[in-house]
N, CA, C and O of each residue as an XYZ file, in Angstrom:
696
protein
N      -9.908      9.637      0.134
C      -9.541      8.267     -0.134
C      -8.709      7.696      1.009
O      -8.876      6.532      1.372
N      -7.827      8.492      1.572
C      -6.965      8.003      2.632
C      -7.784      7.564      3.849
O      -7.489      6.528      4.443
N      -8.812      8.339      4.231
C      -9.626      7.976      5.376
C     -10.393      6.688      5.086
O     -10.523      5.828      5.957
N     -10.899      6.559      3.868
C     -11.622      5.350      3.495
C     -10.692      4.151      3.596
O     -11.108      3.088      4.057
N      -9.452      4.300      3.178
C      -8.486      3.214      3.245
C      -8.002      2.986      4.675
O      -7.810      1.842      5.088
N      -7.806      4.053      5.426
C      -7.211      3.945      6.757
C      -8.089      3.181      7.732
O      -7.575      2.376      8.509
N      -9.399      3.405      7.716
C     -10.264      2.745      8.676
C     -10.283      1.238      8.478
O     -10.097      0.515      9.457
N     -10.500      0.712      7.254
C     -10.458     -0.742      7.108
C      -9.091     -1.320      7.446
O      -8.999     -2.398      8.033
N      -8.031     -0.610      7.079
C      -6.685     -1.079      7.398
C      -6.507     -1.134      8.905
O      -5.997     -2.118      9.440
N      -6.923     -0.089      9.582
C      -6.800     -0.039     11.034
C      -7.601     -1.151     11.684
O      -7.089     -1.850     12.560
N      -8.837     -1.325     11.276
C      -9.692     -2.349     11.873
C      -9.131     -3.736     11.615
O      -9.067     -4.561     12.527
N      -8.726     -3.997     10.387
C      -8.165     -5.299     10.073
C      -6.888     -5.551     10.867
O      -6.682     -6.644     11.393
N      -6.028     -4.531     10.951
C      -4.801     -4.664     11.743
C      -5.080     -4.902     13.201
O      -4.417     -5.726     13.830
N      -6.053     -4.196     13.758
C      -6.405     -4.384     15.157
C      -6.975     -5.769     15.404
O      -6.644     -6.420     16.395
N      -7.830     -6.214     14.503
C      -8.429     -7.529     14.672
C      -7.374     -8.623     14.591
O      -7.391     -9.565     15.383
N      -6.470     -8.504     13.651
C      -5.410     -9.492     13.537
C      -4.507     -9.455     14.761
O      -4.129    -10.500     15.290
N      -4.168     -8.269     15.203
C      -3.325     -8.140     16.394
C      -4.044     -8.672     17.618
O      -3.410     -9.245     18.505
N      -5.347     -8.493     17.683
C      -6.113     -8.949     18.833
C      -6.153    -10.463     18.915
O      -6.323    -11.020     20.000
N      -6.002    -11.131     17.796
C      -6.130    -12.575     17.770
C      -5.013    -13.280     18.524
O      -5.195    -14.424     18.939
N      -3.885    -12.654     18.713
C      -2.762    -13.295     19.385
C      -1.898    -12.227     20.021
O      -1.511    -11.262     19.361
N      -1.594    -12.391     21.296
C      -0.865    -11.322     21.970
C       0.639    -11.496     21.960
O       1.358    -10.543     22.261
N       1.143    -12.670     21.628
C       2.592    -12.842     21.678
C       3.144    -13.013     20.279
O       2.995    -14.068     19.663
N       3.781    -11.970     19.786
C       4.430    -12.021     18.493
C       5.864    -11.562     18.671
O       6.146    -10.730     19.533
N       6.767    -12.090     17.871
C       8.156    -11.692     18.018
C       8.415    -10.252     17.599
O       9.381     -9.645     18.062
N       7.572     -9.691     16.731
C       7.778     -8.330     16.251
C       6.442     -7.613     16.232
O       5.538     -8.040     15.514
N       6.280     -6.530     16.998
C       4.991     -5.869     17.028
C       4.568     -5.307     15.688
O       3.399     -4.962     15.517
N       5.467     -5.205     14.741
C       5.098     -4.694     13.438
C       4.537     -5.759     12.504
O       4.047     -5.420     11.427
N       4.592     -7.020     12.875
C       4.154     -8.088     12.000
C       2.641     -8.104     11.770
O       2.227     -8.241     10.619
N       1.798     -7.975     12.786
C       0.379     -8.172     12.532
C      -0.278     -7.007     11.819
O      -1.091     -6.296     12.409
N       0.065     -6.806     10.566
C      -0.577     -5.755      9.784
C      -1.357     -6.403      8.674
O      -0.801     -6.703      7.618
N      -2.617     -6.623      8.887
C      -3.485     -7.161      7.853
C      -4.176     -5.989      7.195
O      -4.845     -5.202      7.865
N      -4.024     -5.868      5.903
C      -4.614     -4.748      5.192
C      -5.912     -5.187      4.553
O      -5.941     -6.171      3.813
N      -6.968     -4.482      4.824
C      -8.277     -4.813      4.311
C      -8.545     -4.215      2.950
O      -9.705     -3.994      2.604
N      -7.543     -3.952      2.180
C      -7.709     -3.339      0.867
C      -8.459     -4.270     -0.066
O      -8.268     -5.485     -0.024
N      -9.296     -3.714     -0.893
C     -10.042     -4.495     -1.865
C      -9.224     -4.783     -3.114
O      -9.675     -5.524     -3.987
N      -8.048     -4.220     -3.213
C      -7.217     -4.427     -4.398
C      -6.801     -5.886     -4.491
O      -6.497     -6.525     -3.484
N      -6.794     -6.390     -5.682
C      -6.427     -7.781     -5.878
C      -4.927     -7.938     -5.733
O      -4.157     -7.093     -6.189
N      -4.517     -9.024     -5.098
C      -3.103     -9.300     -4.937
C      -2.618    -10.150     -6.090
O      -3.393    -10.528     -6.968
N      -1.346    -10.444     -6.081
C      -0.811    -11.282     -7.131
C      -1.367    -12.690     -7.003
O      -1.695    -13.133     -5.902
N      -1.471    -13.386     -8.107
C      -1.946    -14.754     -8.048
C      -0.905    -15.606     -7.367
O       0.298    -15.456     -7.581
N      -1.397    -16.498     -6.544
C      -0.490    -17.409     -5.871
C      -1.213    -18.724     -5.683
O      -2.207    -18.782     -4.959
N      -0.749    -19.754     -6.302
C      -1.335    -21.064     -6.112
C      -0.730    -21.723     -4.891
O      -0.010    -21.089     -4.121
N      -1.027    -23.000     -4.721
C      -0.544    -23.692     -3.534
C       0.980    -23.755     -3.489
O       1.551    -23.841     -2.401
N       1.666    -23.714     -4.655
C       3.118    -23.742     -4.665
C       3.709    -22.518     -3.999
O       4.664    -22.641     -3.233
N       3.169    -21.338     -4.268
C       3.676    -20.104     -3.687
C       3.374    -20.012     -2.196
O       4.154    -19.440     -1.434
N       2.259    -20.569     -1.790
C       1.833    -20.454     -0.391
C       2.109    -21.710      0.422
O       1.705    -21.785      1.583
N       2.781    -22.693     -0.151
C       2.892    -23.998      0.502
C       3.498    -23.919      1.910
O       2.980    -24.550      2.831
N       4.558    -23.176      2.088
C       5.169    -23.075      3.426
C       4.222    -22.364      4.397
O       4.106    -22.755      5.559
N       3.556    -21.331      3.917
C       2.596    -20.594      4.742
C       1.427    -21.496      5.136
O       1.035    -21.528      6.302
N       0.868    -22.228      4.172
C      -0.259    -23.121      4.440
C       0.154    -24.209      5.429
O      -0.595    -24.526      6.353
N       1.342    -24.782      5.238
C       1.838    -25.819      6.153
C       1.957    -25.263      7.570
O       1.607    -25.940      8.537
N       2.447    -24.038      7.692
C       2.585    -23.411      9.006
C       1.219    -23.183      9.647
O       1.040    -23.429     10.839
N       0.261    -22.714      8.856
C      -1.102    -22.502      9.378
C      -1.637    -23.823      9.931
O      -2.212    -23.856     11.019
N      -1.449    -24.904      9.186
C      -1.905    -26.228      9.644
C      -1.171    -26.668     10.906
O      -1.771    -27.256     11.805
N       0.132    -26.380     10.972
C       0.907    -26.721     12.173
C       0.378    -25.989     13.404
O       0.566    -26.441     14.534
N      -0.281    -24.862     13.178
C      -0.861    -24.100     14.280
C      -2.322    -24.460     14.522
O      -3.065    -23.693     15.135
N      -2.728    -25.629     14.039
C      -4.026    -26.189     14.394
C      -5.215    -25.779     13.541
O      -6.356    -26.042     13.921
N      -4.983    -25.147     12.406
C      -6.096    -24.750     11.541
C      -6.007    -25.582     10.265
O      -5.088    -25.399      9.466
N      -6.949    -26.486     10.072
C      -6.917    -27.402      8.948
C      -7.536    -26.755      7.715
O      -8.681    -27.042      7.364
N      -6.778    -25.886      7.065
C      -7.249    -25.144      5.900
C      -7.066    -25.972      4.637
O      -6.168    -26.811      4.570
N      -7.920    -25.741      3.622
C      -7.730    -26.429      2.343
C      -6.591    -25.787      1.564
O      -6.191    -24.660      1.852
N      -6.074    -26.508      0.578
C      -5.064    -25.933     -0.313
C      -5.715    -24.825     -1.146
O      -6.889    -24.925     -1.501
N      -4.967    -23.787     -1.454
C      -5.511    -22.745     -2.336
C      -5.770    -23.325     -3.731
O      -5.003    -24.152     -4.223
N      -6.853    -22.882     -4.354
C      -7.141    -23.311     -5.727
C      -6.079    -22.720     -6.649
O      -5.645    -21.587     -6.439
N      -5.656    -23.468     -7.665
C      -4.658    -22.937     -8.608
C      -5.140    -21.614     -9.217
O      -6.279    -21.493     -9.669
N      -4.244    -20.638     -9.213
C      -4.558    -19.339     -9.798
C      -5.348    -18.402     -8.902
O      -5.570    -17.247     -9.265
N      -5.775    -18.878     -7.738
C      -6.533    -18.010     -6.833
C      -5.580    -16.994     -6.207
O      -4.509    -17.369     -5.729
N      -5.955    -15.709     -6.204
C      -5.092    -14.714     -5.561
C      -4.883    -15.060     -4.084
O      -5.824    -15.426     -3.380
N      -3.654    -14.940     -3.636
C      -3.314    -15.311     -2.262
C      -4.146    -14.535     -1.242
O      -4.630    -15.107     -0.266
N      -4.310    -13.226     -1.472
C      -5.085    -12.423     -0.519
C      -6.531    -12.891     -0.433
O      -7.117    -12.904      0.650
N      -7.106    -13.275     -1.562
C      -8.494    -13.761     -1.562
C      -8.590    -15.059     -0.768
O      -9.527    -15.247      0.009
N      -7.624    -15.951     -0.961
C      -7.623    -17.208     -0.212
C      -7.490    -16.942      1.288
O      -8.200    -17.540      2.096
N      -6.581    -16.047      1.651
C      -6.368    -15.718      3.067
C      -7.639    -15.129      3.672
O      -8.027    -15.494      4.781
N      -8.289    -14.216      2.941
C      -9.547    -13.628      3.428
C     -10.597    -14.703      3.675
O     -11.286    -14.677      4.695
N     -10.724    -15.652      2.745
C     -11.694    -16.743      2.891
C     -11.410    -17.566      4.146
O     -12.322    -17.909      4.898
N     -10.148    -17.873      4.357
C      -9.797    -18.703      5.515
C     -10.033    -17.948      6.823
O     -10.488    -18.530      7.807
N      -9.726    -16.664      6.830
C      -9.938    -15.846      8.034
C     -11.406    -15.792      8.400
O     -11.757    -15.787      9.580
N     -12.269    -15.750      7.391
C     -13.709    -15.722      7.652
C     -14.240    -17.089      8.062
O     -15.174    -17.173      8.860
N     -13.660    -18.156      7.530
C     -14.158    -19.504      7.775
C     -13.647    -20.131      9.078
O     -14.325    -20.974      9.665
N     -12.468    -19.726      9.525
C     -11.841    -20.368     10.681
C     -11.516    -19.330     11.755
O     -10.646    -18.484     11.547
N     -12.204    -19.381     12.903
C     -11.942    -18.390     13.962
C     -10.495    -18.369     14.437
O     -10.005    -17.316     14.847
N      -9.802    -19.495     14.395
C      -8.417    -19.549     14.884
C      -7.410    -19.120     13.822
O      -6.211    -19.086     14.099
N      -7.862    -18.795     12.623
C      -6.944    -18.463     11.536
C      -6.106    -17.228     11.834
O      -4.912    -17.209     11.535
N      -6.709    -16.192     12.421
C      -5.975    -14.949     12.667
C      -4.737    -15.183     13.531
O      -3.668    -14.638     13.257
N      -4.890    -15.993     14.572
C      -3.747    -16.269     15.447
C      -2.670    -17.053     14.698
O      -1.480    -16.774     14.847
N      -3.083    -18.025     13.902
C      -2.113    -18.794     13.113
C      -1.435    -17.901     12.081
O      -0.239    -18.044     11.829
N      -2.188    -16.983     11.485
C      -1.612    -16.061     10.503
C      -0.498    -15.222     11.122
O       0.533    -14.993     10.490
N      -0.700    -14.774     12.331
C       0.334    -13.973     12.989
C       1.613    -14.794     13.145
O       2.714    -14.301     12.900
N       1.452    -16.044     13.554
C       2.627    -16.898     13.747
C       3.313    -17.235     12.422
O       4.526    -17.441     12.390
N       2.553    -17.292     11.337
C       3.090    -17.741     10.048
C       3.297    -16.615      9.046
O       3.756    -16.853      7.929
N       2.969    -15.425      9.428
C       2.966    -14.277      8.532
C       4.280    -14.102      7.762
O       4.281    -13.708      6.596
N       5.371    -14.396      8.420
C       6.682    -14.225      7.797
C       6.895    -15.158      6.604
O       7.833    -14.955      5.832
N       6.054    -16.164      6.438
C       6.193    -17.117      5.341
C       5.378    -16.735      4.104
O       5.435    -17.425      3.086
N       4.626    -15.645      4.189
C       3.859    -15.203      3.023
C       4.812    -14.829      1.894
O       5.860    -14.229      2.135
N       4.451    -15.181      0.666
C       5.295    -14.793     -0.474
C       5.354    -13.273     -0.608
O       4.418    -12.572     -0.223
N       6.446    -12.776     -1.150
C       6.594    -11.334     -1.368
C       5.471    -10.846     -2.269
O       5.094    -11.515     -3.230
N       4.947     -9.683     -1.949
C       3.913     -9.074     -2.762
C       2.497     -9.436     -2.386
O       1.554     -8.851     -2.919
N       2.314    -10.390     -1.476
C       0.964    -10.768     -1.067
C       0.323     -9.651     -0.263
O      -0.880     -9.410     -0.360
N       1.115     -8.991      0.507
C       0.608     -7.917      1.349
C       1.325     -6.626      0.975
O       2.549     -6.611      0.843
N       0.567     -5.535      0.802
C       1.248     -4.285      0.488
C       2.106     -3.834      1.668
O       1.825     -4.192      2.812
N       3.142     -3.056      1.396
C       3.968     -2.577      2.496
C       3.142     -1.715      3.450
O       2.159     -1.088      3.055
N       3.554     -1.699      4.682
C       2.859     -0.876      5.666
C       2.872      0.577      5.213
O       3.868      1.053      4.669
N       1.778      1.276      5.434
C       1.741      2.667      4.991
C       2.765      3.513      5.739
O       3.062      3.267      6.908
N       3.295      4.511      5.044
C       4.189      5.462      5.675
C       3.313      6.552      6.280
O       2.531      7.193      5.578
N       3.447      6.750      7.558
C       2.609      7.722      8.256
C       3.410      8.953      8.644
O       4.576      8.862      9.027
N       2.773     10.085      8.539
C       3.399     11.332      8.976
C       3.319     11.423     10.493
O       2.594     10.658     11.129
N       4.057     12.348     11.064
C       3.996     12.576     12.512
C       2.578     12.971     12.917
O       2.091     12.563     13.971
N       1.921     13.766     12.077
C       0.549     14.188     12.381
C      -0.404     12.987     12.379
O      -1.260     12.873     13.256
N      -0.258     12.098     11.401
C      -1.118     10.912     11.346
C      -0.875     10.003     12.545
O      -1.820      9.450     13.107
N       0.399      9.847     12.943
C       0.696      9.047     14.132
C       0.059      9.664     15.376
O      -0.482      8.948     16.219
N       0.122     10.971     15.488
C      -0.494     11.646     16.633
C      -2.009     11.460     16.615
O      -2.626     11.293     17.667
N      -2.607     11.486     15.432
C      -4.050     11.271     15.334
C      -4.408      9.834     15.729
O      -5.416      9.607     16.399
N      -3.592      8.875     15.320
C      -3.822      7.494     15.735
C      -3.646      7.345     17.248
O      -4.385      6.601     17.893
N      -2.658      8.059     17.814
C      -2.487      8.021     19.266
C      -3.733      8.574     19.953
O      -4.191      8.012     20.949
N      -4.288      9.675     19.430
C      -5.509     10.254     19.992
C      -6.671      9.263     19.875
O      -7.504      9.170     20.777
N      -6.722      8.528     18.769
C      -7.743      7.493     18.599
C      -7.601      6.425     19.681
O      -8.591      6.021     20.291
N      -6.364      5.967     19.921
C      -6.125      4.945     20.944
C      -6.504      5.455     22.333
O      -7.090      4.718     23.126
N      -6.174      6.708     22.629
C      -6.544      7.308     23.916
C      -8.066      7.327     24.053
O      -8.605      6.987     25.106
N      -8.747      7.721     22.992
C     -10.208      7.767     22.997
C     -10.793      6.366     23.211
O     -11.724      6.192     23.996
N     -10.243      5.376     22.511
C     -10.749      4.004     22.667
C     -10.567      3.535     24.110
O     -11.449      2.884     24.669
N      -9.420      3.869     24.712
C      -9.209      3.493     26.120
C     -10.203      4.205     27.020
O     -10.684      3.624     27.994
N     -10.519      5.461     26.707
C     -11.507      6.201     27.489
C     -12.884      5.553     27.377
O     -13.735      5.732     28.248
N     -13.095      4.797     26.295
C     -14.363      4.085     26.107
C     -14.217      2.602     26.482
O     -14.979      1.757     26.011
N     -13.241      2.303     27.326
C     -13.033      0.990     27.931
C     -12.626     -0.113     26.957
O     -12.923     -1.287     27.175
N     -11.937      0.281     25.871
C     -11.330     -0.697     24.966
C      -9.821     -0.575     25.169
O      -9.223      0.447     24.832
N      -9.214     -1.617     25.717
C      -7.777     -1.587     25.968
C      -7.047     -1.629     24.632
O      -7.182     -2.585     23.869
N      -6.273     -0.583     24.357
C      -5.565     -0.465     23.087
C      -4.240      0.248     23.329
O      -4.171      1.234     24.064
N      -3.186     -0.272     22.694
C      -1.873      0.373     22.827
C      -1.804      1.603     21.943
O      -2.609      1.768     21.027
N      -0.843      2.458     22.221
C      -0.546      3.561     21.316
C       0.043      2.961     20.040
O       0.557      1.843     20.070
N      -0.022      3.678     18.930
C       0.473      3.119     17.661
C       1.993      3.010     17.627
O       2.712      3.810     18.226
N       2.452      1.993     16.907
C       3.876      1.872     16.607
C       4.159      2.832     15.447
O       3.214      3.388     14.887
N       5.415      3.045     15.067
C       5.711      3.969     13.967
C       4.994      3.653     12.648
O       4.762      4.557     11.846
N       4.640      2.381     12.413
C       3.915      2.062     11.178
C       2.402      2.078     11.377
O       1.656      1.725     10.463
N       1.938      2.485     12.566
C       0.509      2.648     12.810
C      -0.188      1.462     13.448
O      -1.388      1.532     13.711
N       0.525      0.375     13.705
C      -0.110     -0.783     14.334
C      -0.449     -0.494     15.789
O       0.307      0.160     16.507
N      -1.600     -0.996     16.200
C      -2.023     -0.911     17.598
C      -2.536     -2.280     18.008
O      -3.053     -3.032     17.181
N      -2.394     -2.598     19.268
C      -2.853     -3.880     19.792
C      -4.043     -3.662     20.711
O      -4.118     -2.678     21.446
N      -4.962     -4.601     20.647
C      -6.095     -4.594     21.562
C      -5.796     -5.618     22.644
O      -5.334     -6.722     22.355
N      -6.056     -5.253     23.873
C      -5.828     -6.150     24.991
C      -7.123     -6.418     25.735
O      -8.219     -6.217     25.212
N      -6.967     -6.872     26.956
C      -8.132     -7.114     27.800
C      -9.022     -8.227     27.273
O      -8.539     -9.206     26.703
N     -10.318     -8.071     27.465
C     -11.264     -9.127     27.096
C     -11.337     -9.377     25.591
O     -11.809    -10.432     25.167
N     -10.876     -8.419     24.777
C     -10.925     -8.571     23.321
C      -9.594     -9.038     22.727
O      -9.458     -9.133     21.507
N      -8.635     -9.322     23.565
C      -7.288     -9.638     23.100
C      -7.226    -10.860     22.180
O      -6.428    -10.876     21.244
N      -8.027    -11.854     22.419
C      -7.919    -13.102     21.657
C      -9.103    -13.362     20.743
O      -9.321    -14.502     20.334
N      -9.866    -12.343     20.415
C     -10.999    -12.548     19.519
C     -10.557    -12.424     18.065
O      -9.528    -11.817     17.768
N     -11.337    -13.001     17.172
C     -11.028    -12.833     15.757
C     -11.712    -11.582     15.233
O     -12.440    -10.915     15.969
N     -11.485    -11.265     13.986
C     -12.005    -10.038     13.393
C     -13.528     -9.975     13.451
O     -14.095     -8.935     13.787
N     -14.188    -11.078     13.128
C     -15.654    -11.105     13.138
C     -16.183    -10.819     14.537
O     -17.121    -10.039     14.702
N     -15.588    -11.444     15.538
C     -16.018    -11.221     16.914
C     -15.751     -9.788     17.347
O     -16.578     -9.181     18.026
N     -14.601     -9.243     16.960
C     -14.257     -7.874     17.323
C     -15.267     -6.894     16.745
O     -15.789     -6.035     17.455
N     -15.540     -7.028     15.449
C     -16.450     -6.093     14.796
C     -17.893     -6.262     15.248
O     -18.700     -5.347     15.084
N     -18.230     -7.417     15.813
C     -19.589     -7.657     16.307
C     -19.769     -7.230     17.756
O     -20.897     -7.176     18.248
N     -18.678     -6.928     18.445
C     -18.762     -6.577     19.862
C     -19.413     -5.193     20.026
O     -18.901     -4.211     19.489
N     -20.525     -5.105     20.753
C     -21.223     -3.818     20.895
C     -20.364     -2.728     21.542
O     -20.447     -1.566     21.145
N     -19.549     -3.084     22.523
C     -18.703     -2.083     23.181
C     -17.642     -1.562     22.211
O     -17.354     -0.365     22.191
N     -17.061     -2.456     21.408
C     -16.079     -2.029     20.420
C     -16.739     -1.142     19.372
O     -16.190     -0.105     18.999
N     -17.921     -1.547     18.892
C     -18.643     -0.745     17.896
C     -18.925      0.661     18.427
O     -18.724      1.650     17.722
N     -19.392      0.740     19.677
C     -19.720      2.044     20.268
C     -18.461      2.902     20.414
O     -18.484      4.096     20.113
N     -17.371      2.298     20.874
C     -16.120      3.042     21.039
C     -15.593      3.502     19.688
O     -15.143      4.638     19.544
N     -15.649      2.627     18.711
C     -15.171      2.977     17.375
C     -15.998      4.130     16.804
O     -15.440      5.048     16.204
N     -17.283      4.093     16.978
C     -18.152      5.171     16.487
C     -17.820      6.484     17.199
O     -17.762      7.541     16.570
N     -17.603      6.409     18.506
C     -17.309      7.622     19.281
C     -15.936      8.208     18.946
O     -15.725      9.414     19.082
N     -15.015      7.369     18.513
C     -13.630      7.807     18.315
C     -13.221      7.976     16.858
O     -12.107      8.427     16.593
N     -14.067      7.637     15.922
C     -13.663      7.647     14.516
C     -13.219      9.019     14.026
O     -12.433      9.109     13.082
N     -13.707     10.083     14.647
C     -13.296     11.425     14.221
C     -11.842     11.724     14.576
O     -11.290     12.719     14.107
N     -11.214     10.887     15.389
C      -9.802     11.067     15.751
C      -8.859     10.500     14.699
O      -7.673     10.832     14.687
N      -9.373      9.650     13.817
C      -8.537      9.012     12.806
C      -8.035     10.028     11.791
O      -8.686     11.044     11.549
N      -6.874      9.754     11.195
C      -6.378     10.653     10.157
C      -7.432     10.821      9.064
O      -8.061      9.857      8.627
N      -7.605     12.059      8.639
C      -8.619     12.369      7.634
C      -8.095     12.152      6.234
O      -6.896     11.966      6.026
N      -8.988     12.177      5.290
C      -8.659     12.010      3.891
C      -7.622     13.046      3.461
O      -7.798     14.245      3.675
N      -6.556     12.569      2.861
C      -5.518     13.483      2.376
C      -4.793     14.231      3.476
O      -4.127     15.229      3.201
N      -4.908     13.762      4.747
C      -4.230     14.412      5.855
C      -4.938     15.644      6.358
O      -4.408     16.341      7.224
N      -6.149     15.946      5.834
C      -6.903     17.133      6.276
C      -8.021     16.708      7.194
O      -8.638     15.662      6.989
N      -8.283     17.504      8.197
C      -9.390     17.226      9.103
C     -10.522     18.130      8.818
O     -11.557     18.051      9.481
C-alpha cells in the first residue's frame, strides 16, 4: 500500500513543485494525489485561497456549496495550466485539514528517494535531492510545466519508468 500511495504522492508533489521555482519554503509544494475524500469546504472556507488564486491570474469559479475542497482543487488543476503555480503561492491559505500532513519518512525511505533523484538525473531529468519530508523539485526544461505536461513528457515518462524501482517499497520492504 505504501508504494501505491508513494508514487502518486511523489508525482503530484513533483508536478506541483515544477510549476513554480520560487517558493518561500521548499516544504510547501506538497500536493498529495490521494483518492481519499477531504473535508467538505464551500466557498466560505476557501474564500481567501480562491481570492489568492485569482490574484495570481487564474480566473477560477467559486467552489460549489458542499463540494470537498480537494475535489475542487483537483478540478481547477486539471482545467487551468497556470493553477499549479498559483496554488504554490496561495497554499498557505488552504483551510486546515484540506491536505493531509506530509508523510513521515524513515532514513531508509529518504535514502531511497535520494537514489530515485540520482537516477532521474542520470536520465537527464533535473531533480533535487529530497527534503526531510520527501519533497523534490524538478528544474531545467520541465521546471515550469504543469502536472499534465509533466506526465505527458516522453523523457520524464522514460526516466520515471527506469527509476521507479528506486522508490520506497510497500511497507518499507524492497
